[in-house]
C-alpha positions as CSV (number, residue, x, y, z in Angstrom):
1,X,118.8,84.0,138.8
2,X,117.7,86.5,140.9
3,X,115.9,85.7,143.8
4,X,112.3,86.2,143.7
5,X,110.5,88.7,145.8
6,X,108.5,87.2,148.7
7,X,105.1,89.1,147.7
8,X,105.5,88.3,143.7
9,X,105.9,84.7,145.1
10,X,102.9,85.1,147.2
11,X,100.7,86.3,144.4
12,X,101.9,83.6,142.2
13,X,101.5,81.1,144.3
14,X,97.7,82.0,144.7
15,X,97.4,80.7,140.9
16,X,98.6,77.1,142.2
17,X,95.2,76.7,143.8
18,X,92.2,74.7,142.6
19,X,90.4,77.9,141.3
20,X,92.6,77.7,138.3
21,X,93.1,75.1,135.4
22,X,95.8,72.7,135.4
23,X,97.3,74.4,132.1
24,X,97.3,77.6,134.0
25,X,98.9,75.9,137.4
26,X,101.5,74.5,134.9
27,X,102.7,77.6,133.4
28,X,102.9,79.5,136.9
29,X,105.0,76.5,138.1
30,X,107.3,76.8,135.2
31,X,107.6,80.7,135.7
32,X,108.3,80.2,139.3
33,X,111.2,77.7,138.7
34,X,112.8,79.0,135.6
35,X,112.1,82.7,135.1
36,X,111.8,85.0,137.8
37,X,112.3,88.2,135.8
38,X,109.0,87.1,133.6
39,X,107.3,86.2,137.0
40,X,107.7,89.4,138.2
41,X,106.5,91.0,135.0
42,X,103.5,88.8,135.0
43,X,102.3,89.2,138.7
44,X,103.7,92.9,139.9
45,X,100.3,94.6,139.2
46,X,96.9,94.0,138.2
47,X,96.3,94.9,134.6
48,X,94.0,98.0,134.3
49,X,91.9,99.9,132.2
50,X,93.3,103.1,130.3
51,X,92.2,105.2,127.4
52,X,91.4,102.3,125.4
53,X,90.4,99.8,127.9
54,X,92.4,97.1,129.2
55,X,95.5,95.8,126.8
56,X,98.3,93.7,127.8
57,X,100.3,90.6,126.7
58,X,98.8,87.5,126.8
59,X,100.0,84.9,129.4
60,X,99.1,83.8,133.1
61,X,99.2,86.3,135.8
62,X,97.6,89.2,137.3
63,X,99.4,91.6,135.0
64,X,98.3,89.4,131.8
65,X,95.6,89.0,129.4
66,X,93.8,85.5,130.1
67,X,90.7,83.6,130.8
68,X,91.2,84.7,134.5
69,X,91.6,88.5,134.3
70,X,89.4,89.1,131.7
71,X,86.7,86.8,133.3
72,X,87.2,89.2,136.5
73,X,86.4,91.8,134.1
74,X,83.5,90.3,132.9
75,X,82.2,89.1,136.3
76,X,82.8,92.7,137.7
77,X,80.9,94.1,134.7
78,X,78.2,91.8,135.4
79,X,77.6,93.0,138.6
80,X,77.9,96.7,137.8
81,X,75.1,96.0,134.8
82,X,72.6,94.2,137.4
83,X,73.2,97.6,139.6
84,X,72.8,100.0,137.0
85,X,69.7,98.4,135.3
86,X,67.6,96.7,138.1
87,X,64.7,94.9,137.1
88,X,65.7,95.0,133.5
89,X,66.5,91.9,131.1
90,X,70.3,92.9,130.6
91,X,71.9,92.4,126.8
92,X,75.4,92.6,125.9
93,X,77.0,92.4,122.2
94,X,80.5,91.0,122.0
95,X,82.8,91.2,119.0
96,X,86.4,90.0,118.5
97,X,89.3,90.9,116.1
98,X,91.8,89.0,114.5
99,X,94.3,88.7,117.2
100,X,95.5,85.0,118.4
101,X,93.3,83.8,121.2
102,X,90.7,86.4,120.3
103,X,87.7,84.3,119.3
104,X,88.2,81.8,122.4
105,X,88.4,84.7,124.9
106,X,85.5,86.2,123.3
107,X,83.6,82.8,123.8
108,X,84.6,82.7,127.6
109,X,83.5,86.4,128.0
110,X,80.3,85.2,126.4
111,X,80.0,82.3,128.8
112,X,80.7,84.4,131.9
113,X,78.0,86.7,131.0
114,X,75.3,83.9,130.6
115,X,76.3,82.2,133.6
116,X,75.1,85.7,135.3
117,X,72.0,85.5,133.0
118,X,72.7,88.1,131.0
119,X,71.6,87.7,127.3
120,X,74.7,87.8,124.9
121,X,74.6,88.5,121.3
122,X,77.9,87.3,120.0
123,X,79.6,87.9,116.6
124,X,80.7,84.3,115.2
125,X,83.2,85.6,113.5
126,X,85.7,88.2,113.7
127,X,84.2,92.1,113.3
128,X,85.6,95.4,113.2
129,X,85.6,97.6,116.3
130,X,83.0,99.9,114.7
131,X,80.6,97.5,113.8
132,X,80.4,96.3,117.9
133,X,79.7,100.1,118.8
134,X,77.0,100.2,116.3
135,X,75.6,96.8,117.3
136,X,75.1,97.9,121.0
137,X,72.8,100.8,119.8
138,X,71.0,98.7,116.9
139,X,70.3,96.0,119.1
140,X,69.5,98.2,122.2
141,X,72.1,96.6,124.5
142,X,73.2,97.5,127.6
143,X,77.0,97.2,127.3
144,X,79.1,95.7,124.5
145,X,82.7,94.3,124.8
146,X,85.6,93.9,122.0
147,X,88.5,91.5,122.6
148,X,91.4,93.6,120.4
149,X,94.8,95.4,121.0
150,X,94.3,97.7,118.0
151,X,97.7,97.7,116.6
152,X,100.2,96.1,119.3
153,X,102.4,93.3,118.6
154,X,101.2,89.9,118.1
155,X,101.7,88.7,121.6
156,X,98.8,91.3,122.9
157,X,95.5,91.3,123.4
158,X,92.9,93.5,125.1
159,X,89.1,94.1,126.3
160,X,87.2,97.2,125.6
161,X,83.7,98.3,127.4
162,X,81.2,99.9,125.6
163,X,78.0,101.1,127.3
164,X,74.5,101.7,125.8
165,X,75.3,104.7,123.6
166,X,77.4,102.7,121.9
167,X,80.2,104.7,123.4
168,X,83.3,103.2,125.3
169,X,82.9,103.5,129.3
170,X,83.4,106.8,131.0
171,X,82.7,108.1,134.4
172,X,81.0,107.4,136.5
173,X,80.7,103.8,135.5
174,X,84.3,103.3,134.4
175,X,85.4,103.9,138.0
176,X,82.6,101.9,139.8
177,X,83.9,99.2,137.1
178,X,87.6,99.4,138.4
179,X,86.5,99.4,141.9
180,X,84.2,96.2,141.7
181,X,86.7,94.4,139.7
182,X,89.4,95.4,142.3
183,X,87.3,94.0,145.4
184,X,86.6,90.7,143.5
185,X,88.3,87.7,144.1
186,X,89.1,85.2,141.3
187,X,86.9,82.5,142.9
188,X,83.7,84.9,142.7
189,X,84.0,84.4,138.7
190,X,81.0,82.3,137.3
191,X,82.3,80.1,134.8
192,X,79.1,78.1,134.7
193,X,77.8,78.8,131.1
194,X,73.9,78.8,129.9
195,X,74.3,78.3,126.3
196,X,70.6,79.4,125.5
197,X,71.4,83.0,126.3
198,X,74.1,83.1,123.8
199,X,73.0,84.0,120.1
200,X,75.2,84.6,117.1
201,X,74.9,88.0,115.2
202,X,76.2,88.1,111.7
203,X,74.2,88.8,108.6
204,X,71.3,91.0,110.2
205,X,73.9,93.5,111.9
206,X,76.4,93.4,108.8
207,X,73.7,94.9,106.3
208,X,72.6,97.4,108.6
209,X,76.0,98.7,109.6
210,X,77.1,98.7,105.9
211,X,73.7,100.3,104.9
212,X,74.2,102.9,107.8
213,X,77.7,103.3,106.8
214,X,77.0,103.9,103.1
215,X,74.5,106.5,104.2
216,X,76.6,108.6,106.4
217,X,79.6,108.2,104.4
218,X,78.0,109.1,100.8
219,X,77.7,112.8,99.5
220,X,76.1,112.5,95.9
221,X,79.3,111.8,94.2
222,X,78.4,111.0,90.3
223,X,79.0,107.7,89.2
224,X,81.2,109.0,86.7
225,X,83.9,110.1,89.5
226,X,83.6,107.1,91.2
227,X,84.3,105.0,88.0
228,X,87.2,107.6,87.8
229,X,88.9,106.8,91.1
230,X,91.6,104.3,91.6
231,X,91.4,102.6,95.2
232,X,93.9,100.3,96.9
233,X,92.8,99.0,100.2
234,X,94.6,96.9,102.9
235,X,93.4,95.4,105.9
236,X,96.9,94.7,107.4
237,X,95.5,91.1,107.9
238,X,92.5,92.4,110.1
239,X,89.2,92.8,110.4
240,X,88.2,95.4,108.2
241,X,88.3,92.8,105.3
242,X,84.8,92.0,106.5
243,X,83.5,95.8,105.9
244,X,85.4,98.1,104.1
245,X,85.4,96.5,100.4
246,X,81.4,95.8,101.0
247,X,80.8,99.4,101.8
248,X,82.9,100.6,99.0
249,X,81.0,98.1,96.7
250,X,77.7,99.2,97.9
251,X,78.4,102.9,97.6
252,X,79.5,102.2,94.0
253,X,83.0,102.0,93.7
254,X,84.2,99.5,91.3
255,X,87.7,100.0,91.0
256,X,89.3,98.9,94.2
257,X,92.4,96.7,94.3
258,X,93.1,94.3,97.5
259,X,96.3,93.7,98.8
260,X,95.8,89.8,98.4
261,X,98.7,88.9,100.5
262,X,97.2,91.1,103.4
263,X,93.7,90.2,102.8
264,X,93.2,87.3,105.3
265,X,93.1,88.0,108.9
266,X,96.1,86.4,110.7
267,X,97.3,87.6,114.1
268,X,100.5,87.0,113.8
269,X,100.8,90.2,110.7
270,X,103.3,88.3,108.5
271,X,103.7,90.8,106.2
272,X,104.6,93.8,108.4
273,X,107.0,94.7,111.4
274,X,103.4,96.1,113.1
275,X,100.2,96.5,111.7
276,X,99.8,100.4,112.3
277,X,98.6,102.4,109.3
278,X,100.4,105.4,111.1
279,X,103.8,103.8,109.9
280,X,104.7,104.2,106.3
281,X,106.4,100.7,106.4
282,X,103.2,99.0,107.0
283,X,101.7,100.2,104.0
284,X,104.7,99.4,101.8
285,X,103.1,96.7,99.8
286,X,99.7,98.8,99.3
287,X,101.6,101.7,97.8
288,X,103.5,99.3,95.7
289,X,100.3,98.1,94.2
290,X,99.5,101.3,93.9
291,X,102.2,102.1,91.4
292,X,101.4,98.9,89.6
293,X,97.7,99.7,89.2
294,X,98.2,103.8,89.0
295,X,96.0,104.4,91.8
296,X,94.6,107.6,93.0
297,X,94.4,106.6,96.8
298,X,95.6,104.2,99.3
299,X,93.9,103.3,102.7
300,X,95.2,100.9,104.9
301,X,93.5,99.9,108.4
302,X,94.6,98.6,111.7
303,X,93.7,95.1,113.1
304,X,90.7,96.1,114.7
305,X,89.3,98.5,111.9
306,X,88.8,101.7,113.9
307,X,92.1,103.7,112.6
308,X,92.8,104.2,108.8
309,X,96.1,105.6,107.2
310,X,95.4,107.7,104.0
311,X,97.9,108.2,100.9
312,X,97.8,110.0,98.1
313,X,99.8,111.5,95.1
314,X,101.2,114.9,95.9
315,X,101.6,117.6,93.2
316,X,104.4,115.5,91.5
317,X,102.4,112.6,91.4
318,X,104.1,110.7,94.1
319,X,102.4,108.7,96.8
320,X,102.6,110.1,100.3
321,X,101.0,109.2,103.6
322,X,99.4,111.6,105.4
323,X,99.4,112.0,109.0
324,X,96.1,111.6,111.0
325,X,95.8,115.7,111.6
326,X,95.9,116.3,108.1
327,X,93.4,113.4,107.1
328,X,91.0,114.9,109.9
329,X,91.5,118.8,108.6
330,X,90.5,117.7,105.1
331,X,87.5,115.2,106.2
332,X,86.2,117.9,108.7
333,X,86.3,120.7,105.8
334,X,84.4,118.6,103.6
335,X,82.1,117.5,105.9
336,X,81.5,121.4,107.1
337,X,81.2,121.9,103.3
338,X,78.7,119.4,102.5
339,X,76.6,120.4,105.5
340,X,76.2,124.2,104.4
341,X,75.5,123.2,101.2
342,X,72.9,121.1,102.4
343,X,71.5,123.8,104.5
344,X,72.0,121.6,107.5
345,X,75.0,124.0,109.2
346,X,73.5,125.9,112.3
347,X,74.9,127.3,115.7
348,X,74.3,124.1,117.2
349,X,76.6,122.2,114.9
350,X,80.0,120.9,116.2
351,X,83.2,119.6,115.5
352,X,85.2,117.3,118.4
353,X,89.0,116.6,118.8
354,X,91.5,116.1,121.3
355,X,93.9,118.1,123.4
356,X,96.7,116.8,121.4
357,X,95.3,117.3,118.2
358,X,96.0,120.2,115.5
359,X,95.2,123.4,116.7
360,X,94.2,124.3,113.1
361,X,91.0,122.0,113.0
362,X,89.7,125.0,115.5
363,X,90.4,127.5,113.0
364,X,88.6,125.9,109.9
365,X,85.6,124.8,112.5
366,X,85.1,128.4,113.5
367,X,85.4,129.9,110.4
368,X,82.3,127.9,109.2
369,X,80.4,129.3,112.1
370,X,80.5,125.7,113.8
371,X,81.4,124.9,117.6
372,X,84.5,123.2,118.1
373,X,84.9,121.3,121.4
374,X,88.2,119.7,122.8
375,X,88.2,116.6,125.0
376,X,90.9,114.4,126.2
377,X,92.8,111.6,124.3
378,X,90.5,108.9,123.5
379,X,87.1,108.8,121.2
380,X,85.2,107.8,124.1
381,X,85.3,111.4,125.5
382,X,83.8,112.2,122.0
383,X,81.2,110.2,122.5
384,X,80.5,111.3,125.9
385,X,80.3,114.8,124.5
386,X,77.6,113.6,122.0
387,X,75.7,112.1,124.8
388,X,75.6,115.1,127.1
389,X,74.7,117.5,124.6
390,X,71.6,116.0,122.8
391,X,70.3,119.5,121.3
392,X,73.7,119.9,119.5
393,X,74.4,118.5,116.1
394,X,77.5,116.5,115.7
395,X,79.1,116.9,112.1
396,X,82.5,114.6,112.8
397,X,85.6,114.9,114.6
398,X,89.1,112.9,114.7
399,X,92.0,112.6,116.6
400,X,95.8,112.8,115.4
401,X,96.3,109.3,115.8
402,X,94.6,108.4,112.5
403,X,91.0,108.1,113.9
404,X,87.9,109.7,112.5
405,X,83.9,109.5,113.0
406,X,81.4,110.9,110.6
407,X,78.3,111.5,112.4
408,X,77.3,109.9,115.7
409,X,75.6,106.6,114.3
410,X,78.7,104.7,115.7
411,X,80.2,106.2,118.8
412,X,83.6,105.3,118.2
413,X,86.1,105.9,115.5
414,X,85.0,104.4,112.4
415,X,87.6,103.3,109.9
416,X,84.6,101.8,107.6
417,X,82.7,105.1,107.2
418,X,85.9,107.4,107.3
419,X,87.2,104.9,104.3
420,X,84.2,105.8,101.9
421,X,84.4,109.8,103.2
422,X,88.3,109.5,101.8
423,X,87.3,108.2,98.6
424,X,84.2,110.4,98.2
425,X,86.6,113.1,99.1
426,X,89.2,112.0,96.5
427,X,86.5,111.4,93.7
428,X,85.0,114.7,94.0
429,X,88.1,116.8,94.1
430,X,89.7,114.6,90.9
431,X,86.4,115.5,88.9
432,X,87.0,119.2,89.5
433,X,90.6,118.8,88.4
434,X,92.3,119.1,92.1
435,X,93.0,116.4,94.5
436,X,92.3,115.3,98.3
437,X,96.0,116.5,98.9
438,X,95.9,119.7,96.7
439,X,92.8,120.7,98.8
440,X,94.9,120.2,102.1
441,X,97.6,122.5,100.8
442,X,94.6,125.0,99.5
443,X,93.6,124.7,103.4
444,X,97.3,126.0,104.6
445,X,97.0,128.7,102.5
446,X,93.7,129.9,104.3
447,X,94.4,128.8,107.7
448,X,98.0,128.8,108.2
449,X,100.7,126.3,107.6
450,X,100.5,123.7,110.5
451,X,103.4,120.8,110.9
452,X,102.7,117.9,114.0
453,X,105.1,115.5,114.7
454,X,104.9,112.5,117.2
455,X,107.4,111.4,119.5
456,X,106.9,108.0,121.3
457,X,109.7,106.9,123.7
458,X,109.0,103.1,124.4
459,X,109.6,102.5,128.3
460,X,109.2,98.8,129.1
461,X,108.4,96.8,132.2
462,X,108.6,97.9,135.6
463,X,111.5,100.0,135.5
464,X,110.1,101.8,132.1
465,X,106.6,102.6,134.1
466,X,108.7,104.3,137.1
467,X,110.9,106.3,134.4
468,X,107.9,107.6,132.9
469,X,106.2,109.0,136.0
470,X,109.7,110.5,137.0
471,X,109.8,112.3,133.3
472,X,106.4,113.9,134.3
473,X,107.6,114.7,137.8
474,X,110.5,116.6,136.5
475,X,108.2,118.5,133.8
476,X,106.2,119.9,136.6
477,X,108.9,120.6,138.9
478,X,111.1,122.2,136.4
479,X,109.0,123.3,133.7
480,X,110.6,124.8,130.4
481,X,110.8,128.3,129.8
482,X,111.8,128.4,126.6
483,X,111.6,126.5,123.5
484,X,113.5,127.2,120.2
485,X,114.1,130.9,121.5
486,X,110.2,131.2,121.7
487,X,109.1,132.3,125.6
488,X,106.6,129.8,127.3
489,X,103.3,132.1,127.7
490,X,100.7,129.1,129.0
491,X,101.3,125.9,130.7
492,X,98.0,123.3,130.9
493,X,98.2,120.8,133.5
494,X,95.3,118.4,133.2
495,X,96.5,116.6,136.3
496,X,96.0,119.4,138.3
497,X,93.2,121.1,136.2
498,X,95.4,124.2,136.1
499,X,96.0,126.4,133.0
500,X,98.7,129.1,134.1
501,X,99.2,132.2,131.9
502,X,103.0,132.8,132.6
503,X,102.6,136.6,131.3
504,X,100.0,137.6,133.5
505,X,100.6,135.1,136.2
506,X,97.1,134.4,136.0
507,X,95.5,130.7,136.8
508,X,92.4,129.3,135.5
509,X,90.5,126.1,135.8
510,X,90.5,123.6,133.2
511,X,86.9,122.3,133.1
512,X,87.4,118.5,131.6
513,X,88.0,115.6,133.3
514,X,91.8,115.2,135.2
515,X,94.5,113.2,133.3
516,X,98.4,113.2,133.4
517,X,98.9,115.4,130.7
518,X,101.1,118.7,130.3
519,X,100.7,121.3,127.4
520,X,102.8,124.3,126.8
521,X,102.4,126.8,124.6
522,X,104.9,129.5,123.2
523,X,104.2,133.0,122.2
524,X,104.4,132.1,118.7
525,X,102.1,129.3,118.9
526,X,104.3,126.5,119.3
527,X,102.6,123.6,121.4
528,X,103.7,120.6,123.0
529,X,101.9,118.1,124.7
530,X,103.3,115.2,127.0
531,X,101.4,112.1,127.8
532,X,101.8,108.8,128.8
533,X,100.1,106.3,126.7
534,X,97.4,104.7,128.3
535,X,97.6,101.4,126.6
536,X,101.4,101.0,125.4
537,X,104.6,101.4,127.7
538,X,105.3,105.0,126.1
539,X,105.7,108.5,126.8
540,X,104.1,110.6,124.1
541,X,105.6,114.1,122.9
542,X,103.3,115.8,120.4
543,X,104.7,119.0,118.9
544,X,102.8,121.4,116.6
545,X,104.5,124.4,115.0
546,X,102.6,126.8,112.4
547,X,103.7,129.6,110.1
548,X,102.0,131.6,107.1
549,X,101.8,130.1,103.6
550,X,101.0,132.7,100.9
551,X,100.5,130.5,98.2
552,X,100.7,126.5,97.0
553,X,103.9,126.9,95.4
554,X,105.7,128.0,98.5
555,X,104.5,124.7,100.5
556,X,108.0,122.5,100.1
557,X,110.1,125.7,101.3
558,X,107.9,126.6,104.3
559,X,107.2,123.3,105.3
560,X,110.9,122.2,105.2
561,X,111.6,125.1,107.6
562,X,108.9,123.9,110.2
563,X,110.5,120.6,109.6
564,X,114.1,122.0,110.6
565,X,112.1,123.9,113.7
566,X,110.7,120.6,114.9
567,X,114.2,119.0,114.6
568,X,115.8,121.9,116.9
569,X,113.1,121.7,119.7
570,X,113.5,117.8,119.9
571,X,117.3,118.1,120.3
572,X,116.9,121.3,122.6
573,X,114.3,119.3,124.5
574,X,116.3,115.8,124.2
575,X,113.2,114.3,123.0
576,X,115.1,111.5,121.1
């Protein structure tokens, strides 16, 4: 056993005072006595907010998710709300997902709010994240909380904060909250609950959310087309079991087959290695059921029900999982097309996506005459864009990581309404003798064939965090000059807010908030972005390459060429 660093031991011993309960003190003592490596990981820093709020491993310590770190967040948020909304009766809504300890942590958070004389509306059972975003606006709350760690492994949990518009916390409130939390001591947390201020919300909000989802996700699809579509759905042991099948039923879809083994919520996710709908392996049971039922479409959602993976049959009848960019392209095209047919498309209509998503989305959006806006990674920035531009009409938008939002009645990625939207598209396309997949290929012939791949390098712990920092420092100090034989012509550094045109040696200011992201563009339109994850111990590289596709029949050959190009780039840049 290595020697415990004095500063780590001091932080740990602070958790042995009477501020903390006996169970916590016993666990800290055990770490001190027997496991200095885990002790250091648990106390070497304070858990921090990232692009998706706070997320981390559950356990004792300042760098862990527990009643004290989340209690401190909640006390800090209570203080912020009282400062921001003086002389108002403050209300918050709280939801939680299927994860271990989520219910207990949600109750604790509710109690801290109530102790601070804040009215609390708490879901008595697990609910998906988009319903919480909806509830904040629907109940006229000042803020909202979701206890979730999305698709992270079972040992994780997390804490996402929403503001009164239903969007996640953004500047200036997020930095204010961080400052308040950092200046709080654990003995300042008020745990003395006022039960009379805590109210259960379930059926009333459920019905309103489901009705709004059906309204926003339905597009006059004939009943005959709905009856002719076979759907397989899995919530991967998560919260979407509470909403998505019900929404599909309300919308008139009868042939919905659920993966029974994954229907019940379970924070241990027993049937999958990772409850991540981005990974084909996670949807294996659903894909097997699709073959058994001869289904047209498979949809799987992550544990908190905000992201979805969509699989459908290719031109040869084989089930394939689309990536987030591909799903987003078809959904956006469909929404723009529907808005145009309904006479709702105008100069004020806009689509939003993120700086690491496919450039093809811009091509489609602008071809319809709508505005295209890019923001930093994370749906909170799309929500902020909607909030800051009330004169504009938000059509829809998404990001490459399998999130999509239809309209603005929810201000976060919404797999509930997006599930219905995907089925509406599939049903309409099938009725016309086409398919969701064939429509994607048609878009490629019209707007260019784009292929995107994500490489995530996992770097855990203290050493991993330092390694990720160094990798980005190296990229800035020794930038790539050429990629796969193509000259780099533009480098965007969102950390310095500078975009440098290497051909003309011109620098321009990037007019969106700073972030630790680098994006390289080559003369032929290849795009590579690098960024550390805000919620996981990873550095991510997003590769986008493109070519022209003259006809659908040539898709496989052209797509193979692009796949080989991506492989060469990965080897050249040593991206694993």
